[in-house]
C-alpha positions in Angstrom: 91.3 127.2 86.8 94.2 129.3 87.3 93.8 132.7 88.8 96.4 134.2 86.6 97.7 134.0 83.0 101.2 134.8 83.7 103.9 134.8 86.5 103.6 138.6 86.9 100.1 138.3 88.3 101.1 135.5 90.7 103.7 138.0 92.0 101.3 140.8 92.7 98.1 138.9 93.4 98.4 139.2 97.3 99.1 142.9 97.0 95.9 143.3 94.8 93.8 141.4 97.4 94.8 143.6 100.4 92.3 146.4 99.9 89.5 143.8 99.0 90.1 141.8 102.0 90.0 145.0 104.0 86.7 146.0 102.5 84.9 142.7 103.5 86.4 140.0 101.3 88.3 138.6 104.5 85.2 138.1 106.3 83.7 136.3 103.3 86.7 134.1 103.1 86.1 133.1 106.7 82.6 132.3 106.1 83.7 130.4 103.1 86.2 128.0 105.1 85.5 128.1 108.7 82.8 125.3 108.6 84.6 123.2 105.9 85.1 119.9 107.8 86.8 116.6 107.6 88.5 115.9 104.2 88.5 119.1 102.2 89.4 119.8 98.7 90.0 123.6 97.7 89.8 124.3 94.0 92.0 127.1 92.5 94.0 127.6 95.9 96.1 130.3 94.5 98.5 131.8 96.8 96.6 130.2 99.8 94.8 133.2 101.1 92.1 131.0 102.3 94.4 128.7 104.3 94.3 130.7 107.7 90.6 130.6 107.7 90.1 126.8 108.0 88.9 125.6 111.5 87.2 122.2 111.2 89.1 120.6 108.4 91.1 117.4 109.3 93.2 117.8 106.1 93.1 120.0 103.1 94.2 119.5 99.5 94.7 122.6 97.5 94.5 122.4 93.8 95.6 124.9 91.1 97.0 124.7 87.7 99.2 127.8 88.1 102.6 126.6 89.6 103.5 130.3 90.3 100.5 130.6 92.4 101.4 127.3 94.4 104.9 128.3 95.0 103.6 131.2 97.0 101.0 129.2 98.7 103.7 126.9 100.2 104.7 129.3 103.1 101.1 129.6 104.3 100.8 125.8 104.4 103.8 125.6 106.7 102.1 128.1 109.0 98.9 126.1 109.2 98.1 123.6 112.1 96.2 121.5 109.6 97.8 119.3 107.2 97.7 120.8 103.8 98.8 119.4 100.4 99.3 121.2 97.3 98.8 119.5 94.0 99.3 121.0 90.4 96.0 119.9 88.6 93.2 121.0 86.4 89.7 121.0 88.1 88.2 119.7 84.9 90.2 116.5 85.5 91.0 115.8 89.0 93.5 113.2 89.9 91.5 111.7 92.7 89.3 108.6 93.1 85.6 109.0 93.4 84.3 109.9 97.0 87.7 111.0 98.2 86.5 114.3 99.9 83.9 115.5 102.4 83.9 119.2 101.6 84.7 121.0 98.4 85.7 124.8 98.5 85.4 127.0 95.5 86.2 130.7 95.8 86.2 132.8 92.6 87.2 129.9 90.4 84.1 128.8 88.7 84.0 132.2 86.9 87.4 131.4 85.5 87.4 127.8 84.5 86.7 127.5 80.8 84.0 124.6 81.4 82.3 125.4 84.8 79.4 122.8 84.0 81.8 119.9 83.6 83.8 121.2 86.5 80.8 121.1 88.7 80.2 117.4 87.9 83.9 116.6 88.4 83.7 118.0 91.9 80.6 115.9 92.6 82.4 112.9 91.5 85.2 113.3 94.0 82.8 114.2 96.9 81.6 111.6 99.2 77.9 111.0 99.7 76.3 113.5 101.9 79.4 115.9 101.1 79.1 119.7 100.8 80.2 122.3 98.3 81.1 125.8 99.8 81.2 128.4 97.1 82.0 132.1 96.8 81.7 133.3 93.3 81.1 136.1 90.8 77.7 136.2 89.4 75.7 138.2 86.8 73.7 140.6 88.7 69.9 140.7 88.3 70.2 144.5 88.7 70.2 146.0 85.1 72.6 149.0 86.2 75.1 146.4 87.8 74.7 143.8 84.9 75.4 146.1 82.2 78.6 147.5 84.0 79.6 143.8 84.5 79.1 143.1 80.6 81.2 146.2 79.7 84.0 145.4 82.1 84.1 141.7 81.2 86.4 141.6 78.2 89.1 143.7 79.8 88.8 142.2 83.2 89.2 138.7 81.8 92.5 139.6 80.1 94.1 140.8 83.3 92.5 138.2 85.6 93.2 135.0 84.2 89.9 134.7 82.2 87.5 135.6 85.0 83.9 136.2 83.8 82.3 138.5 86.3 78.9 138.4 84.4 78.5 134.6 84.4 75.2 133.2 85.4 76.7 131.0 88.3 73.4 130.7 90.1 71.9 129.0 87.3 74.9 126.9 86.6 74.6 125.5 90.2 70.9 125.1 89.8 71.4 122.9 86.7 74.2 120.8 88.3 73.9 117.7 90.3 74.4 119.8 93.3 71.5 120.9 95.7 71.9 124.6 96.8 71.0 124.7 100.4 72.0 128.2 101.4 72.8 131.3 99.5 73.8 134.9 100.2 73.7 137.6 97.4 75.9 140.8 97.9 74.2 144.3 97.8 75.0 144.8 94.1 74.3 141.4 93.2 77.5 140.7 91.8 78.7 138.0 94.3 77.0 134.9 95.7 78.1 132.6 98.6 76.4 129.6 100.2 76.5 125.8 100.3 75.1 123.0 98.2 75.0 119.3 98.8 75.7 116.3 96.6 72.5 115.2 95.1 
């Protein structure tokens, strides 16, 4: 689940995200988080870049297994008007009872977690009946030119980004899980998807 394999990446992560946020990722973060309501769990919260985008949550629990990232997220939780608790944990084995949350938020984490199929079921376990999953993820493009580029970049990208798989077929993973996809947006190149799913 960690967004980084070592502490150096944690130190430079925010800097690397600045140009991407200016090019549109910041808008996607808002779309990901602004309607997340009631009791929210964010998986792989990293340095807390999504924290300022929460609007309707009554509380947020942010989970990451990279303590270097969590240390950098603390200052953003202090600045938030919403109560936010940070927990060092693995998304594949969450330390929460069944039905603990109303909304789950995953942003660029299913493409990094070693076992995304199991993780999706673990997320469903801790989500209350009628709860929602908000996702923003890498996905293998259906466009041959883009998917070929993703395949060629994947090995090197994975080594510098904590194991991220930009060519993962995330759409199929969601379709085959116990989540019902309700809404989905695909980027122009087909390499990103964003949307919501409900607990089946």
